[in-house]
N, C-alpha and C positions, 0 to 999 in steps of 0.2 A: 484587367481589359483598361485600355487606354482611352483616354476622351474623346479621340477623335476616330478611332474603331467602333465607341457609344454613336458619335453620331451617323454613322452610316446603318443602323442598324432602324429599320423601319418595323412600324406595328400594322401596317396597310396588309398583309398577311391575315393576322389574326382574325380569323371570325367568331362570329358570336356564338356562346358556350351552347350546348347542346342539352336537353334534358338529363341525355346519358353519364355526361360529362360533371353537372352540376349534383347528381347523384351522388358521383363518384368523388367529388367534391366533400358532399357531406360525410361521407365514410371516411375518406382517409384522413377528414379535420374531426375528428371522432364527435362529431354532431346527429350523427344518424339515429342515435338510442333519443337523444332529446325530441327530435322531432317525429320518429315514431309515436313517440309515447302522448305527442300532443296530439298526431292523427287520431291516434286510438280513444285518444279521451273525446274527442270531437264525434268520434263515430259512436261511444257509447250516450254522448246526450242525445243525439239524434234518434236514436235509436231507445230511448228510455221515453223518450217525449213522442212517440209514436205509440207507445205503449199505453202511454196516460192521457193520453191524445190534447198535450199539449201544444198549439199550433201557433204560425204567425200568418196575419193577415196580409194581404197585397199592400194595401193601405199603409200598416204598421211597417214595412218591408220598403215602402217607396219614403215615407215619412225618415226614416232610418238613413238609407240611401243621401236624402235630399243633406242631411245632416252631417255626415260622413263628407260629400263634395264642400259643404261652407266650411266647415273647418279646415281642409285643405286647400282652400280658395280653387276648386276647381266650378269655376263659375257657369261655365257654357259647355257645349258638347264636346268641342275640340281638345279644351283642357284634360276633358275626362278622358277623351281615347286617347290621347297623349301621354297620362300617367296610367294608363293601364297598360300600354304598350312598352312603358319603360318597366314597369313592374313583371311583364311577360304574362300577363292573365286574361283570360277573357269578360266580357259582361257577365258571362255565366259564373265564372269561378267567384269574382267579387260579389255579386251578388248572393252565391251560397254562401261568403263567408258573414259576410252581416247577418245572413238567417239564423247561420249558427249560432253566433253572437246573442240575438234574441234569444234564440231559445234557451239557451243557457241561462240570460237572466229571468227568463219565466220562468225554467223550471228550478231556479234556485226559491222564488217565492212559492211554488206552488208545494215544493216538497218542506220548505222551512219557515215561508212567511206569518205563520201564525205561533210561532214561537219567541221570535225574535225579541217583544215585548216580555214576556214572562223570564226568559234567559237574561234579557238585559237589566230588571229589575234587581234578579239573585246574584247577579256579577259586576254589579255597578262600578265595585272599585278598580275592576281589570279594563274599563275603559275609560278613564281620566287619561287624558291626554296632554302634553306641554311641547310647547319648541323649546330644545335642546342643544348646546353645544359643547364639544369634548375636546380637548386633547387627549390623544395614546400614546405613550412611551413605554419601551420596556425594563428601562431601570427605574430601582424606587429611588434612588439618590437625587435622578434626574426629575425625578416624577413631585419627589418633595420641593426640590427648590423650584420648580418651574409654579406651584401653589402659594408657595409664600411671596412670588413675586407677584403672585397676582392680588394677592392676601394683604400683602402689607406694603408695597408699593405699585399698588394700580395701575398695575403691567398689561397692555393691551392684550386680550383674550385672543384676539383676531390675529396680530402680529404673533404670541408665541406659537397657536397653531398653522401659521403657516410656516413658523422657521422649524419644528420640534416633531409636529404630531405626525407619527406613522401610520395613521387609518389614511387611504387616499384621501375619501370624501370630506374627510371635514380639513384635512390638509389644504383640499384646493378649494375649501369655501370657507375659511377664515374659521374653522371650528364649527361650523354650524352644519349640524346633522338631519336636522327635519323635526319635524312634529310626530311625534311617539305616543301610542298606548301603551300605558305600564305593564299592559299584560304581554306585549311585544317584546321588552326588554328582557337582558340576561338578571336573573333572581337578585345578583350581588346590586347592579344599577338601580333595579324598580324600589327597592329597599333604601338604598343610600337616598334617593330624590323622591319617594313618596311624599315625605313632610317639609320638604325644603320653600323657600319662599323667591318668589321671582327676583334676579341680580343676583340668588345666592352663588358662593364659589364651593363645590364639592370635591374632598377626594384630596389626594390616590385611595381610588378605589381597585382594589388587586380583582381579576376575573384571568380564565383562563389565556384570554388576549393582551395580558398586558396591565398596566397603570391608566387607570383612565382619570384628568380633570374634569370636570363638570360645570355646567353655566346654566343655571334655568333662565331660561329667555322670557318664556311666558306659558304660565298656565289659562288653560283653555275651558271654559264652563263643562259641568258635567249632563250631558244631556243627551235624548236618542232623537239625534239631526241625522237627515240622510248618510252623511260619512261615516259617522258610528253603525248606522242599520245597516249600511252595506260592508259595513266590516263584521259583524255578527252573522249575516247571510253567508259572506264567504267562509266564514272560519265554519261555519254549518256545512258547507257545500263540499270544500275543499277535505274533507274529513270523511262525510259520504262518498267522494269521490276516490280517495285512498281506499277505503272499505271495499267498494263495490271493483275496482280494476284489481286489487288483489285478489277478491273472489271467483272472479273472471278469468284473471291468471291460475289459480290451481284447480280452477276444472280442464283447463286443456294439457 
């Protein structure tokens, strides 16, 4: 199509998508299964909370709503209503979403809150965490050359990650891949970094993804703070959800 023809096309006749069209889009873009699973998870959480007497007070709902608005700079009624309109949801929809989020957190605590301390003490090493950078390549020779440049020539880890890394995250962030718990790493990576020092270059380490060159940016103290506690709770809760949903599906 020629540019002058494109200029004659107007978008004024395109009406806002209907709910049916949105559902159709989710289906043909192969996202409906993910949305369905999330919906069923919410239903399960609400149902279990009702059976166990886990509730959310009006005061808790109001406080969570205030926090939600503050985080998104919805400081007045007009800003909030405009945001709701853009999201195509009602106040009731929004309030329900906040309520489900609060119920989810309360249910985690109700089911597993008392288990966190003992589990953490028994598995303390799994919750050691560190800031880590990585260069991931597919070829061993290339990995060896990069490692030598880093160790012998003191080359810039960031520059080499930007140039060579095949991992999207590390390439876009100059090698940095975030703060990770040992328990959530690939076994080969966790074993390699477990006793490494800050600033140390490690590798190449082979996994099914390729060859990893790693840099230990920082180790964090091993303690049961809020972040670690939430991690432990989440692991218990996700395992419970997976088992409960599997049981529910087997019954149907």
